[in-house]
N, C-alpha and C positions, 0 to 999 in steps of 0.2 A: 765709554763716552761721557758718562757723568763725572768720572774722576778727571778727566781732561778739562772739563768745564770748571770744575771745583778748583783745579790748579790754576786755571786762568784767572778765576776770581781772586784767589789768594795773591798771585803774582801782581794783579792790578792794585789791589789793596796796599800791598807793601810798596810798589813802585810809585805810588802817589804820595808816599811819605819820605821825603829825602833823608830824614834822620834815621829811619828804619833801614834804608838802602845802605846808608853809610855804616851803619852798625854791623850789617851782614858782610858788605864788600870790603870794609876797612879794618876789620878786627878778626881774630881767630875764630869767631862765630861761624864763618863760612866753612872752616875745616871741621868744626863740630857737625854742622849740618850734612856735610859731605860724608862724614864718617856714620852719620845716622841713616843716610840713604843706602850706603853700602852694607851696613849691618842689618838693616830691616830686609834688604833684598836676600841676604844669606839666611836670615832667620825665618822668613815668611814660609817656606815650604813645610817646615816642621811644625809651625803654629796652624797652618791651614789644614794639614792632614792628620795632626795628632792632638790640637788643642781644640778649644770651643770656636764654634762658628762666629759668635759674637766677638771674641778676640781677633779672629781672622779679618773680619769686616772692620773692626776698629784700627787694626794694624794697617789695612789697605788705605783707609782715609788719612791716617797719620802720614803715610808714605806720600800721598798725593799732596797733602799740605806742606810738607818739607820741601818737595819739588817745587812747589809754587814760590816758597820763600827763596829758594836758591836761584830760580829764573829771574825774579824780580830785578836784580841789579843790571842784568842784561837788557831787559825791556826799559828800564830807566835810561841806560846809556843810549840805546837806540832812539828813544823819544827825544832825549836832550840833544841829539846830533841831527834832529829832524829827518830821521830815517825810520819812521814808524811804518812807512809801507814795506820795509824789508821784513818786518814782523809777520805781516799778513802774507807775504810771498813765501817766507819760510814754512808758515803753517799750511798753505796750499800744497807746496812741494812735498812737505812731510805726509799730508794726508794722501797724496797721489802715490807716493812710493810705498807707503804702509799698506795702502788699499791693494796695490798691484801685487806686492810681495806676498801679502796674506791670501789673496785669491789664488796665487800660485801655489802656496803651501796647502790650501784646502783642496785643490783639484789635481795636484801632482800624484801621479801613479808610482813615481819612484820613491823608495824609502829614504827619508832624509835623516833618519836617526844616526847613521854612521858619522855624520859631520858634526854631531853635537859636541863631542870632546874637542875637536879643533876649534869650533866657535867659541867654546869656553875659554881655551887657552888664548885665543886671539883677543877676546874681550879683556882678560887679565893683562896681557901684555900691553894693550893700548892703555888700560887704566894706569899702569905703572908709568907709561910714557907721558901721559896727561899730567900726572902728579909731579913728575920730575921736571917737566918743562915749566909748570907753574911755580915750582919752588927754586929751581937751579938755572935753567937755560933762558927762559923768558924769550923764546924765539917765535916770532910771528909764522915763520915758514914751517917750523915743527908743528905749530898749532894748526895750520892749514893741512898739513900732511895727516896728522893724527885724526883730525875731524873728518877728513875725506875717507880714510880707512875705517873709522867708526861707522859712517854712513853705510859703507859696503858691508861691513860685518854685521850690523844690526838689521839691514835689509834681509840678509840670509837668515838671521836669528828670528825674524818675524815669520818668514816661511816656516822654519823649523819648528817654532812654537805653534803655529796654526795647525800643522799637521799633528803634532804631539797631542794638542788639545782634543783634535777631532778623534784620534785613536782612543783617548780616555773616555770620551763620551760613547764611543762605540762598545766599550766594555759594558757600559750601563751600570745599573745597581744604585745602591745608596751613595756611592762615591761620586755621583754626578754633581750633587749640590756643592761639594767641596772643589770638584773640578771647575766649577763656574767661577769660583773665587780665585783659584790658582790662575785660570786663564785670564781673567781680568788684570790680575796682578802682573803676569808676565808680558801681555801685549801692552798695557799701559806703559810699563817701563820702557819697552822697546820704542813706543811712539815718542815718549817724552825725550828719550835719548836721541833719537833721530831728529827731532825738532831742535834741540839745543845745538846740535853739531851743524846742522843745516844753517841755522841762523848765524852760527859763528862763522861758517864759510862765506856766507853773503856779506857779513860784516867786514871780514878781511878783504874780500874782492872790492867791496865799496871803497874802503880806505885806500886801496891801492890804485 
C-alpha cells in the first residue's frame, strides 16, 4: 500500500511537469524505464532471498518510483483530455478486482501452483504482443485486446501469488522477513499492472 501511494506521488510530480512528461513519452527514455521495470522484476527474487535486506528494500522502492515515472504520461494525457474521473474509476475497479482475487487466493482450498507455469508463459506472450503493437502495429484494437487479456491473466496471477505467499508464511522460520518483501514486490507489481491496463481500456472505450 505504501508503494502504491509512493508511485502515485511520483506520477503526480512528473505529470505536473510537461517537460518531464515529454522527455519520457517522446524519447527512448520510456524504453529504458520499461527495460528497467522488466529487469528489476526478474532480478528481485535473487536479491530478496540471497542479498541483503537493505538492498531488497531499496530495489523495491526504486521499482515503485520507476513505475510512477512510467505511468505519469498516461495521467497527464487523461488530465489534458478532461478525463481525470477515468483515473479514479480505474483505481476503484483495480482495487475491487485485486481485493476479490487476492481474497480468493487466500481462502481457496484448491492448490493453484499448477497454473503458475501457464500464467508465466501467458504474461511473457502478452508482453511480446504489447511491445510489438507499440513498435510495429500501432493498433488500438490490439491494444484493447491485449489490455483485456492482461487484466484476466493478472487477476489470476494475484490469486496465485496470494496463495503462494500464504504457503511461504506457513513454513515459518527466519525466511518470513524476506517473504514479506517478496510478497510486497509481487502483489504491488500485479496491482500496478492491473491499474495501467484497466485505465488503458477505459481510455479506449471513452475515445470510441
